C-alpha positions as CSV (number, residue, x, y, z in Angstrom):
1,X,54.3,-61.9,10.6
2,X,51.4,-63.3,9.0
3,X,48.1,-61.9,7.1
4,X,45.1,-63.4,8.7
5,X,42.4,-64.3,6.1
6,X,39.2,-62.7,5.9
7,X,36.1,-64.0,7.5
8,X,32.9,-64.0,5.7
9,X,29.7,-63.4,6.4
10,X,28.4,-66.8,5.4
11,X,31.4,-69.5,5.4
12,X,30.7,-72.8,3.8
13,X,34.1,-73.6,2.9
14,X,34.9,-76.2,5.5
15,X,32.2,-79.1,6.3
16,X,31.7,-79.9,9.7
17,X,31.9,-83.6,11.0
18,X,29.3,-83.3,13.1
19,X,26.2,-82.1,12.9
20,X,25.1,-78.4,14.0
21,X,23.8,-78.8,17.7
22,X,20.5,-76.7,17.9
23,X,20.4,-73.8,19.8
24,X,17.6,-72.9,22.2
25,X,17.4,-69.3,23.0
26,X,15.3,-69.8,25.8
27,X,13.4,-72.7,27.0
28,X,10.3,-73.0,24.1
29,X,6.8,-72.3,25.1
30,X,4.1,-72.3,22.9
31,X,1.4,-70.0,23.4
32,X,-2.6,-71.7,22.8
33,X,-3.5,-68.6,20.9
34,X,-2.1,-65.1,19.7
35,X,-2.5,-61.6,21.5
36,X,-4.3,-58.8,20.0
37,X,-1.6,-57.2,18.6
38,X,0.1,-60.4,16.9
39,X,-3.8,-61.6,15.6
40,X,-4.3,-57.7,14.3
41,X,-0.7,-58.3,12.5
42,X,-1.4,-61.8,10.7
43,X,-4.6,-60.3,9.9
44,X,-2.7,-57.4,8.1
45,X,-0.3,-59.9,6.3
46,X,-3.5,-61.8,5.1
47,X,-5.3,-58.5,3.6
48,X,-1.7,-57.7,2.1
49,X,-1.9,-61.0,0.5
50,X,-5.0,-60.7,-0.9
51,X,-5.6,-60.9,-4.8
52,X,-8.0,-57.8,-4.5
53,X,-6.0,-54.7,-4.9
54,X,-8.6,-52.7,-2.1
55,X,-8.1,-55.3,0.1
56,X,-4.3,-54.9,0.2
57,X,-4.9,-51.4,1.1
58,X,-8.0,-51.4,2.6
59,X,-6.7,-50.1,6.3
60,X,-5.1,-47.1,3.9
61,X,-8.1,-46.9,2.4
62,X,-10.0,-46.4,5.3
63,X,-7.4,-44.1,7.2
64,X,-7.6,-41.9,4.6
65,X,-11.3,-41.4,4.2
66,X,-11.7,-41.0,8.3
67,X,-9.3,-37.6,7.6
68,X,-11.8,-36.7,4.9
69,X,-14.5,-37.1,6.8
70,X,-12.8,-35.3,9.7
71,X,-12.1,-32.6,7.1
72,X,-16.1,-32.3,6.1
73,X,-16.8,-32.4,9.8
74,X,-15.2,-29.5,10.6
75,X,-16.4,-28.0,7.4
76,X,-19.7,-28.1,8.7
77,X,-19.1,-26.9,12.3
78,X,-17.0,-23.8,11.2
79,X,-20.5,-23.0,8.8
80,X,-22.6,-23.8,12.1
81,X,-20.4,-21.9,14.8
82,X,-19.6,-18.9,11.8
83,X,-21.0,-15.7,13.2
84,X,-22.1,-17.0,16.6
85,X,-21.4,-15.8,20.1
86,X,-18.1,-18.0,21.5
87,X,-20.3,-18.7,24.7
88,X,-22.8,-20.6,22.6
89,X,-19.3,-22.4,19.9
90,X,-17.0,-23.1,22.7
91,X,-17.9,-27.0,23.0
92,X,-18.2,-27.0,19.0
93,X,-14.5,-25.6,18.3
94,X,-12.8,-27.9,21.2
95,X,-14.4,-30.5,18.7
96,X,-13.0,-29.1,16.0
97,X,-9.5,-28.9,17.9
98,X,-10.0,-33.0,18.1
99,X,-11.0,-33.3,14.4
100,X,-8.0,-31.3,13.4
101,X,-5.7,-33.6,15.3
102,X,-7.4,-36.7,14.3
103,X,-7.4,-35.7,10.2
104,X,-3.5,-34.8,10.4
105,X,-2.8,-38.4,12.4
106,X,-5.0,-40.2,10.1
107,X,-3.0,-39.0,6.6
108,X,0.4,-40.1,8.6
109,X,-1.0,-44.3,8.0
110,X,-1.9,-43.9,4.5
111,X,1.3,-41.8,3.3
112,X,3.9,-43.8,5.5
113,X,2.6,-47.0,4.2
114,X,2.9,-46.0,0.5
115,X,6.4,-44.4,0.9
116,X,7.3,-47.7,2.7
117,X,6.0,-49.6,-0.5
118,X,7.8,-47.7,-2.8
119,X,10.9,-49.2,-0.7
120,X,10.4,-52.1,-1.7
121,X,9.7,-51.1,-5.2
122,X,12.5,-48.9,-5.7
123,X,15.2,-52.3,-4.9
124,X,12.9,-54.4,-7.5
125,X,13.9,-52.4,-10.5
126,X,16.3,-53.7,-13.5
127,X,19.5,-51.8,-11.9
128,X,20.8,-51.6,-8.4
129,X,20.4,-49.5,-6.2
130,X,23.2,-48.4,-3.4
131,X,22.7,-50.5,0.0
132,X,21.9,-47.0,2.1
133,X,19.3,-46.2,0.2
134,X,17.2,-49.1,2.1
135,X,17.9,-46.8,5.4
136,X,17.0,-43.7,3.8
137,X,13.9,-45.2,2.3
138,X,13.1,-46.9,5.5
139,X,13.4,-43.8,7.8
140,X,11.2,-41.6,5.5
141,X,8.4,-44.0,6.2
142,X,9.1,-43.0,9.7
143,X,9.6,-39.1,10.1
144,X,10.3,-35.6,8.7
145,X,13.8,-36.2,9.2
146,X,14.0,-39.2,6.9
147,X,11.8,-38.1,4.7
148,X,13.9,-35.0,3.7
149,X,17.0,-36.9,3.6
150,X,15.0,-38.7,0.8
151,X,13.9,-35.8,-1.1
152,X,17.8,-34.4,-1.2
153,X,18.4,-38.4,-2.8
154,X,15.6,-38.7,-5.3
155,X,16.2,-34.7,-6.2
156,X,12.5,-34.6,-6.1
157,X,12.7,-36.7,-9.6
158,X,10.5,-39.9,-8.2
159,X,6.8,-40.8,-6.9
160,X,8.7,-41.7,-3.1
161,X,10.0,-37.7,-3.4
162,X,5.9,-36.4,-2.9
163,X,5.1,-38.7,-0.3
164,X,8.5,-37.4,1.7
165,X,7.1,-34.2,1.0
166,X,3.8,-34.8,2.4
167,X,5.3,-35.9,5.9
168,X,7.5,-32.6,6.0
169,X,4.2,-30.7,5.3
170,X,2.0,-32.7,7.5
171,X,3.6,-31.3,10.5
172,X,2.4,-27.6,9.5
173,X,-1.3,-28.9,9.4
174,X,-2.0,-28.2,12.2
175,X,-1.0,-24.4,12.3
176,X,-3.3,-23.8,9.7
177,X,-5.7,-25.0,11.7
178,X,-5.2,-22.8,14.4
179,X,-5.5,-19.7,12.0
180,X,-9.0,-21.0,10.6
181,X,-11.2,-19.4,13.5
182,X,-10.9,-16.0,14.7
183,X,-12.4,-14.6,18.3
184,X,-12.8,-10.8,17.6
185,X,-15.7,-8.7,19.4
186,X,-19.0,-6.9,18.6
187,X,-21.3,-4.9,20.4
188,X,-24.6,-6.7,20.5
189,X,-28.2,-5.3,21.7
190,X,-28.5,-6.0,25.5
191,X,-31.4,-4.0,27.0
192,X,-32.2,-0.7,27.1
193,X,-30.8,2.7,28.7
194,X,-32.2,5.6,29.9
195,X,-31.7,9.5,29.5
196,X,-33.4,12.2,31.0
197,X,-35.0,15.2,29.2
198,X,-37.5,17.8,30.4
199,X,-40.3,19.3,28.7
200,X,-42.2,21.7,31.4
201,X,-40.0,22.8,34.5
202,X,-42.2,22.9,37.2
203,X,-40.5,22.1,40.5
204,X,-42.0,22.1,43.9
205,X,-40.9,25.3,45.3
206,X,-42.0,26.8,48.6
207,X,-44.7,29.2,48.8
208,X,-44.0,32.1,51.1
209,X,-46.8,34.6,52.7
210,X,-46.1,38.2,54.1
211,X,-49.2,39.7,54.9
212,X,-51.4,37.0,53.6
213,X,-48.9,37.9,50.1
214,X,-47.0,35.3,48.3
215,X,-43.8,36.5,48.7
216,X,-41.3,36.3,45.9
217,X,-38.4,34.2,46.3
218,X,-35.2,33.0,44.6
219,X,-35.4,29.4,43.1
220,X,-34.0,27.4,45.7
221,X,-33.4,24.2,43.3
222,X,-30.8,26.1,40.9
223,X,-29.3,28.8,43.1
224,X,-26.5,26.2,44.7
225,X,-25.4,26.0,40.7
226,X,-25.6,29.8,39.9
227,X,-24.0,30.8,43.1
228,X,-21.3,28.8,41.7
229,X,-20.9,30.4,38.9
230,X,-21.4,33.8,40.3
231,X,-18.5,33.7,42.9
232,X,-16.2,30.5,42.1
233,X,-15.3,29.9,38.7
234,X,-18.9,27.1,37.8
235,X,-19.1,23.5,38.7
236,X,-16.2,21.0,38.1
237,X,-16.4,17.6,36.9
238,X,-16.4,14.9,39.4
239,X,-14.4,12.0,39.2
240,X,-15.4,9.0,38.6
241,X,-13.5,5.8,38.0
242,X,-11.2,6.4,35.0
243,X,-13.9,9.3,33.6
244,X,-16.0,11.8,34.9
245,X,-19.5,11.8,36.3
246,X,-22.6,12.1,34.0
247,X,-24.2,15.6,35.0
248,X,-27.9,14.3,34.2
249,X,-29.6,11.3,35.2
250,X,-28.0,8.9,33.1
251,X,-29.0,4.6,33.2
252,X,-26.9,2.4,31.3
253,X,-27.0,-2.0,32.2
254,X,-23.8,-2.2,29.8
255,X,-20.6,0.5,28.8
256,X,-22.3,1.1,25.9
257,X,-25.8,2.8,25.5
258,X,-26.5,5.2,22.7
259,X,-30.1,7.3,22.3
260,X,-31.9,8.3,19.6
261,X,-32.1,12.6,19.0
262,X,-34.2,14.1,21.5
263,X,-35.8,17.8,22.3
264,X,-35.3,19.2,26.0
265,X,-36.0,22.5,27.9
266,X,-32.6,24.6,28.7
267,X,-30.8,28.0,27.9
268,X,-28.0,28.1,25.5
269,X,-25.4,31.0,25.5
270,X,-23.1,31.8,22.3
271,X,-21.6,34.7,20.4
272,X,-23.2,35.6,17.0
273,X,-19.8,34.0,15.2
274,X,-19.5,31.0,16.9
275,X,-19.8,27.6,15.1
276,X,-19.3,24.9,17.4
277,X,-23.2,24.0,16.9
278,X,-25.2,23.5,14.5
279,X,-27.8,25.7,14.7
280,X,-31.5,25.4,12.6
281,X,-32.5,28.3,13.3
282,X,-30.6,31.7,12.8
283,X,-32.1,33.4,15.8
284,X,-30.6,31.6,18.7
285,X,-31.5,31.1,22.7
286,X,-29.0,33.5,23.9
287,X,-25.7,35.0,22.5
288,X,-23.0,37.4,24.0
289,X,-21.4,39.8,21.3
290,X,-19.2,43.0,21.7
291,X,-20.3,46.4,22.0
292,X,-17.5,48.3,21.9
293,X,-18.5,50.2,19.3
294,X,-21.2,52.0,21.6
295,X,-18.3,52.7,24.1
296,X,-17.3,56.8,24.0
297,X,-14.1,58.0,26.1
298,X,-15.8,61.3,28.2
299,X,-14.7,62.9,31.3
300,X,-17.4,64.4,32.7
301,X,-19.4,65.4,36.1
302,X,-21.5,62.2,36.6
303,X,-23.4,60.0,40.1
304,X,-21.0,57.7,41.3
305,X,-23.0,54.9,41.8
306,X,-19.9,52.5,41.6
307,X,-17.9,54.2,44.4
308,X,-16.4,51.3,46.7
309,X,-17.7,52.2,50.1
310,X,-20.8,54.1,49.5
311,X,-22.5,53.6,52.8
312,X,-26.1,54.9,52.4
313,X,-28.8,55.8,49.2
314,X,-30.8,58.5,49.7
315,X,-34.2,58.0,47.0
316,X,-36.7,60.2,45.7
317,X,-39.9,59.1,44.3
318,X,-38.5,55.3,44.5
319,X,-35.3,56.4,42.7
320,X,-32.0,55.6,44.4
321,X,-29.7,59.3,44.7
322,X,-25.8,59.4,44.1
323,X,-23.5,61.5,45.2
324,X,-22.1,63.5,42.0
325,X,-18.0,63.3,41.0
326,X,-15.9,63.7,38.0
327,X,-14.6,60.7,36.3
328,X,-12.9,59.6,33.0
329,X,-13.8,56.8,31.0
330,X,-15.7,54.9,28.7
331,X,-19.3,56.0,28.6
332,X,-22.9,54.5,27.4
333,X,-25.1,57.3,26.0
334,X,-22.2,59.5,26.7
335,X,-24.2,62.5,24.9
336,X,-27.0,62.3,26.8
337,X,-28.0,62.8,30.2
338,X,-28.2,59.1,31.3
339,X,-24.4,58.6,30.0
340,X,-23.7,55.6,32.3
341,X,-19.9,55.0,33.0
342,X,-18.9,51.6,32.5
343,X,-15.0,51.5,33.2
344,X,-13.0,54.6,34.4
345,X,-11.4,56.4,37.7
346,X,-12.2,59.3,39.3
347,X,-10.3,62.4,38.8
348,X,-10.9,64.1,42.2
349,X,-11.8,63.3,45.6
350,X,-15.1,63.1,46.7
351,X,-16.6,63.6,49.7
352,X,-20.7,63.3,50.9
353,X,-22.8,61.7,53.4
354,X,-23.4,58.8,51.3
355,X,-19.8,58.0,51.1
356,X,-16.3,59.0,50.0
357,X,-13.9,58.2,47.1
358,X,-10.5,59.3,46.9
359,X,-9.3,60.7,43.0
360,X,-8.2,57.7,41.3
361,X,-10.0,55.4,42.0
362,X,-10.9,53.2,39.0
363,X,-13.8,50.8,38.0
364,X,-12.7,47.5,37.0
365,X,-16.3,45.8,36.4
366,X,-19.5,46.7,35.7
367,X,-22.5,44.5,35.5
368,X,-25.2,45.9,34.6
369,X,-28.6,44.2,33.5
370,X,-30.6,46.2,31.1
371,X,-34.0,45.4,33.3
372,X,-34.0,47.1,36.6
373,X,-33.9,45.2,39.8
374,X,-36.4,46.4,42.3
375,X,-38.8,48.2,39.1
376,X,-38.3,46.1,36.1
377,X,-38.1,49.1,34.3
378,X,-36.7,48.1,30.7
379,X,-33.4,50.0,29.9
380,X,-33.4,51.0,25.9
381,X,-36.3,48.6,25.5
382,X,-34.4,45.6,27.6
383,X,-31.8,45.0,25.1
384,X,-29.2,46.7,22.7
385,X,-29.0,44.0,20.2
386,X,-30.8,40.7,21.0
387,X,-33.8,42.5,20.5
388,X,-35.4,39.3,18.5
389,X,-35.7,37.3,22.3
390,X,-38.6,36.6,24.3
391,X,-38.5,35.7,27.9
392,X,-34.8,36.6,28.5
393,X,-33.4,35.3,31.9
394,X,-30.7,37.4,31.5
395,X,-29.9,40.6,29.4
396,X,-26.7,42.2,30.7
397,X,-23.9,44.4,29.8
398,X,-20.6,43.0,31.5
399,X,-17.6,45.7,30.8
400,X,-14.0,44.6,32.2
401,X,-10.8,46.3,32.1
402,X,-8.5,44.2,30.5
403,X,-5.1,45.0,32.2
404,X,-6.6,46.0,35.3
405,X,-6.2,49.4,37.6
406,X,-3.1,50.4,35.4
407,X,-4.9,49.8,31.8
408,X,-8.3,51.6,33.5
409,X,-5.7,54.6,34.6
410,X,-4.0,54.4,31.0
411,X,-7.2,55.0,29.2
412,X,-7.4,51.2,27.4
413,X,-10.7,50.3,25.9
414,X,-12.3,47.9,28.2
415,X,-13.5,44.7,27.2
416,X,-17.3,44.9,26.4
417,X,-20.1,42.2,25.9
418,X,-23.4,42.1,26.0
419,X,-24.9,38.5,26.8
420,X,-28.2,37.3,26.9
421,X,-29.8,33.9,28.6
422,X,-33.1,32.6,27.7
423,X,-34.9,29.8,27.4
424,X,-34.9,27.1,24.3
425,X,-35.4,23.5,23.1
426,X,-32.2,22.1,22.6
427,X,-32.1,19.1,20.1
428,X,-29.7,16.9,22.1
429,X,-27.4,13.4,20.2
430,X,-26.4,11.7,23.0
431,X,-24.6,8.6,24.0
432,X,-22.7,7.0,26.7
433,X,-19.8,4.6,26.7
434,X,-17.4,3.3,29.1
435,X,-19.1,5.8,31.7
436,X,-18.1,8.8,29.7
437,X,-21.5,10.5,28.6
438,X,-20.9,12.6,25.1
439,X,-23.4,15.0,24.1
440,X,-23.7,17.0,21.1
441,X,-26.4,19.9,20.2
442,X,-27.5,19.5,16.8
443,X,-30.0,22.2,16.9
444,X,-31.5,25.0,18.8
445,X,-35.1,26.6,18.7
446,X,-36.1,29.7,20.7
447,X,-38.6,31.8,21.2
448,X,-38.7,34.8,19.1
449,X,-42.5,36.0,18.8
450,X,-42.7,39.7,19.5
451,X,-45.0,41.3,22.4
452,X,-45.5,43.9,25.2
453,X,-43.6,44.0,28.1
454,X,-44.3,40.9,30.4
455,X,-43.3,42.5,33.4
456,X,-45.6,45.0,35.8
457,X,-44.7,47.0,38.6
458,X,-47.6,48.3,41.7
459,X,-46.5,50.0,45.2
460,X,-49.9,48.8,46.8
461,X,-48.2,49.1,50.1
462,X,-49.6,51.7,52.7
463,X,-45.9,52.3,53.9
464,X,-43.8,51.6,50.8
465,X,-42.3,48.8,52.9
466,X,-42.9,46.7,50.1
467,X,-44.2,46.4,46.5
468,X,-46.1,44.2,44.3
469,X,-43.7,43.1,41.6
470,X,-45.1,40.4,38.7
471,X,-44.3,38.4,35.2
472,X,-47.8,37.7,34.0
473,X,-46.6,35.7,30.9
474,X,-45.9,31.9,30.9
475,X,-42.5,30.7,28.9
476,X,-43.9,28.4,26.0
477,X,-42.2,27.7,22.7
478,X,-43.7,25.3,20.4
479,X,-42.4,22.2,18.3
480,X,-44.1,21.8,15.5
481,X,-42.4,18.6,14.6
482,X,-43.4,17.1,18.1
483,X,-46.9,19.1,18.2
484,X,-45.8,20.2,21.7
485,X,-45.3,23.2,24.3
486,X,-42.5,23.3,26.4
487,X,-41.7,25.8,28.7
488,X,-42.1,26.6,32.2
489,X,-45.0,29.2,34.1
490,X,-44.7,32.7,34.9
491,X,-43.6,32.2,38.7
492,X,-40.9,29.6,38.2
493,X,-39.3,32.3,35.4
494,X,-39.3,34.8,37.9
495,X,-38.1,32.6,41.1
496,X,-35.2,32.0,38.6
497,X,-33.9,35.2,37.0
498,X,-34.3,36.7,40.9
499,X,-31.1,34.7,41.0
500,X,-29.3,36.6,39.1
501,X,-29.8,39.7,41.2
502,X,-27.5,38.8,43.5
503,X,-24.4,40.1,40.8
504,X,-26.4,42.0,38.2
505,X,-26.0,44.5,38.9
506,X,-22.5,44.6,40.9
507,X,-19.1,46.6,40.6
508,X,-15.6,45.7,41.5
509,X,-13.5,48.5,42.4
510,X,-9.7,49.6,42.9
511,X,-7.4,52.4,44.5
512,X,-4.7,51.0,43.6
513,X,-2.4,48.5,41.7
514,X,-1.4,47.6,45.3
515,X,-4.4,47.1,47.6
516,X,-6.8,44.1,47.0
517,X,-10.2,45.4,44.6
518,X,-13.3,45.6,46.4
519,X,-16.5,43.3,44.5
520,X,-19.9,45.2,46.1
521,X,-22.7,42.9,45.0
522,X,-26.7,43.0,45.3
523,X,-25.9,47.3,44.3
524,X,-29.5,47.2,44.1
525,X,-30.7,47.2,48.1
526,X,-30.8,50.9,49.3
527,X,-30.6,50.1,52.7
528,X,-27.1,47.9,53.1
529,X,-24.2,47.3,51.4
530,X,-22.6,43.6,50.2
531,X,-18.9,43.2,49.5
532,X,-17.5,40.0,48.4
533,X,-13.5,39.1,48.6
534,X,-12.2,38.6,45.8
535,X,-10.2,35.6,45.7
536,X,-10.9,34.8,42.1
537,X,-13.3,36.8,40.4
538,X,-14.8,34.7,36.8
539,X,-15.9,37.7,35.1
540,X,-12.8,39.4,34.5
541,X,-10.0,38.8,32.2
542,X,-8.5,36.9,31.7
543,X,-11.6,34.8,31.9
544,X,-13.1,33.9,28.4
545,X,-16.6,35.7,29.3
546,X,-18.7,33.8,26.4
547,X,-17.3,30.6,27.0
548,X,-18.0,31.2,30.3
549,X,-21.9,32.3,29.4
550,X,-21.8,28.5,27.8
551,X,-20.9,26.5,30.4
552,X,-23.3,28.2,32.7
553,X,-25.9,27.8,30.2
554,X,-25.2,24.1,30.0
555,X,-24.9,23.1,33.7
556,X,-28.4,25.2,34.2
557,X,-30.2,22.7,31.3
558,X,-28.3,20.0,33.2
559,X,-29.9,21.0,36.3
560,X,-33.7,21.1,34.2
561,X,-32.9,17.9,33.5
562,X,-32.3,16.5,36.7
563,X,-35.0,17.7,38.6
564,X,-38.4,16.1,39.6
565,X,-39.4,17.3,36.6
566,X,-37.4,15.5,34.2
567,X,-38.8,12.6,31.5
568,X,-36.9,9.6,30.6
569,X,-35.6,8.8,27.0
570,X,-34.7,5.4,26.3
571,X,-32.0,3.7,24.2
572,X,-30.3,0.9,23.1
573,X,-27.7,-0.5,25.5
574,X,-25.0,-2.8,23.6
575,X,-22.9,-5.0,25.1
576,X,-19.4,-6.7,24.0
577,X,-19.5,-9.7,22.8
578,X,-16.7,-12.4,21.4
579,X,-18.2,-14.0,18.3
580,X,-16.6,-17.0,15.9
581,X,-15.2,-15.3,12.4
582,X,-14.1,-18.1,10.0
583,X,-11.4,-17.4,8.0
584,X,-12.0,-20.1,5.2
585,X,-8.6,-19.2,3.2
586,X,-6.5,-20.6,5.8
587,X,-8.2,-24.1,4.8
588,X,-6.4,-24.0,1.4
589,X,-3.5,-25.9,2.9
590,X,-5.2,-28.7,4.9
591,X,-7.4,-29.2,1.8
592,X,-4.6,-29.5,-0.4
593,X,-2.9,-32.0,1.6
594,X,-5.8,-33.9,1.7
595,X,-5.9,-33.9,-2.1
596,X,-2.1,-34.6,-2.5
597,X,-2.0,-37.8,-0.2
598,X,-5.1,-39.2,-1.9
599,X,-3.1,-38.8,-5.4
600,X,-0.2,-40.3,-3.7
601,X,-1.7,-43.0,-2.4
602,X,-3.8,-44.0,-5.8
603,X,-0.3,-43.5,-7.8
604,X,1.2,-46.0,-5.6
605,X,-1.6,-48.4,-5.1
606,X,-1.2,-48.3,-9.5
607,X,2.5,-48.4,-9.6
608,X,2.7,-51.3,-7.0
609,X,0.0,-53.3,-8.1
610,X,2.1,-56.0,-9.6
611,X,5.3,-57.1,-8.7
612,X,7.6,-58.3,-5.6
613,X,4.4,-57.7,-3.3
614,X,3.0,-56.2,-0.5
615,X,5.0,-55.4,2.0
616,X,4.6,-51.7,2.6
617,X,6.4,-50.6,6.1
618,X,6.9,-54.3,7.3
619,X,10.6,-55.6,8.4
620,X,9.4,-59.5,8.0
621,X,10.6,-59.6,4.2
622,X,14.6,-58.4,6.1
623,X,14.3,-60.8,8.9
624,X,12.8,-63.5,6.9
625,X,15.4,-63.5,4.4
626,X,18.4,-62.9,7.3
627,X,17.1,-66.5,8.6
628,X,19.0,-69.8,7.8
629,X,18.1,-71.3,4.4
630,X,16.3,-74.4,5.4
631,X,14.4,-72.3,7.5
632,X,13.4,-69.6,4.9
633,X,12.1,-72.7,2.9
634,X,9.7,-72.7,5.4
635,X,8.3,-69.7,5.3
636,X,8.7,-68.5,1.6
637,X,8.4,-71.9,-0.5
638,X,8.4,-70.0,-4.0
639,X,10.3,-67.3,-5.1
640,X,6.9,-66.1,-7.0
641,X,5.2,-66.1,-4.0
642,X,3.6,-62.6,-3.6
643,X,3.2,-62.0,-0.3
644,X,3.9,-63.4,3.4
645,X,0.5,-65.2,3.7
646,X,2.4,-68.5,3.4
647,X,4.8,-67.7,6.2
648,X,2.5,-66.3,9.1
649,X,0.2,-69.6,8.8
650,X,1.4,-70.4,12.4
651,X,3.6,-67.5,13.8
652,X,2.1,-68.2,17.0
653,X,5.2,-71.5,17.0
654,X,8.0,-69.7,15.8
655,X,10.2,-67.7,18.4
656,X,13.5,-66.2,17.3
657,X,16.8,-64.8,18.8
658,X,19.6,-62.4,17.4
659,X,22.7,-64.9,18.5
660,X,26.2,-62.8,19.5
661,X,28.1,-64.8,17.1
662,X,25.7,-66.6,15.4
663,X,23.4,-64.4,13.9
664,X,19.5,-64.9,13.7
665,X,18.4,-68.6,15.5
666,X,14.8,-70.1,15.2
667,X,13.7,-71.7,18.7
668,X,13.7,-75.6,18.8
669,X,16.0,-75.8,15.3
670,X,19.7,-76.9,14.6
671,X,22.5,-74.4,13.7
672,X,23.2,-75.0,10.2
673,X,26.7,-74.6,8.7
674,X,24.8,-72.4,5.9
675,X,23.5,-70.1,9.3
676,X,24.6,-66.7,8.4
677,X,26.7,-65.1,11.0
678,X,27.0,-61.9,12.6
679,X,30.1,-61.2,13.5
680,X,30.8,-58.9,16.8
681,X,34.4,-58.2,17.3
682,X,36.3,-58.0,20.5
683,X,39.8,-57.1,21.7
684,X,40.6,-58.3,18.2
685,X,43.6,-56.8,16.5
686,X,42.5,-55.5,12.6
687,X,42.8,-57.8,9.4
688,X,46.5,-58.2,8.5
689,X,48.5,-57.9,11.8
690,X,49.9,-61.1,13.3
């Protein structure tokens, strides 16, 4: 067994008897001129060979300047677009995206070229370096992975480490640019909206004459609404999209309209202790308050005006006469001759030509106006606790059994309220947002001026077939702040309150727990009796009468505002606009990268101003020093030369090829025994084997 001799990369020990043959990789072709890329590379080589340091690094300086100019342009565009609508800035934001890419891309050239130059400086020191450092430096000038390897190799203690850091940080540059611009939304003025109010309610009502005398009618415009509250638990919101339809006319060209506080004629109802709204005056338009303190329990014989099957009235001088019966319950004015049963039951059966009532028939609900229906006489001065109200639409006692028939028979106290509804001026704050109308009553003003009874009554018919009834006072409420009078005419006021005669007075009775109650309405009519089947009576517990009256007052106000007498209040309309908001702090990182890259470039220029040469990321030195010695002399005539200027004087005549066995070959040149060879093993045993 023998051991093979080592193979050398350069083998000059055995002289060859014949000159080496020339090696042509391919037919030698000469072009008359270089293509554009080769020309560019040759120009770069000439600049690198210049004695002027600025010319050597002119491309890198220009590239960094482009990045700086782009940054300045980005700042200028952002300053111009800040707080402007997106529709006006979309093209500018697109240009910012392009400029930010160009900013980052322009920094790659000076950073990578400076890193490449530091590679040659690294090996030009006094001490030898590891051969793998060459590979690490070369990769560092090409991308972040090589930069990370270089950081680990140098442990951050060289100028090249700064270039490696910059190469890695450039990856995050775009992320910071993307965070600079935010696109929030805001409300901007876009047209005007309008909402209804009413100063004086003067509807176009039909006039009906009877024997050439104007016949008293009910106000037809508000009657359907009041009927809903009389018998059907009031009006209900109408669904519209994801919200409900506004109950007053409102026009909003956008999804958000606000209106200045405005005053409107309306009606109002609240308890004395209710503090839901801030009221500017102590004397509010209308109230509901408890009157349990004026009710007394007693048993006595009284006219049975409330029994369910009362079939016929008798009258004397225009006043109805009712059959008497013994009752027990709660009375108003219990000790007087005018004591009125508000809640109770019959103790004995009653039979008469006018009707009959069994023992135990109970009065569950009594709704008694404090103004008589036919003659408009005022009971107890027209009010018990609200004597300060002028021109009330309604002032009535509403007394209902809390526990139905059983509660009345046990003698339990009923729920007793005095409720009044009157004219007033409401100051309203309105806003319309996403199809939802929100209104708040800020203050209320009513007329509390004392005065005489405005009603008059005259039985002028020769056959008592009709009577003359009138209300001779217009409803006027002054608002000094606006120097304007709100209200309505006496005729309109009379027609509106006539609607309340349907259920004021009215009675609801029951003869047992199991039978349906009987609700007698329009009880003031002498010749006919009207009954309503009780499906859902909104005036008895558990209904809250105070809240119910407030709902009715609000609905009546909205009806007045929706009439032909209304005016429109204008307010600003706002639309959503997306605008540009600049977060300047996010530009700190790109500016820091720009500054560090300048520092790195300047430091590299100063460090490599003298030395081996300006090769940067070029591979030409590695290639040239791998050529045969005789060819190296043609490209590098002197070791003291500081550039590759002379080596590329006529590059168009030089063509090379990597030979599998003999290394780099120059076309048209003989193969020299001194030429380096590259060894490729193919199916050979390792050294030391036979």
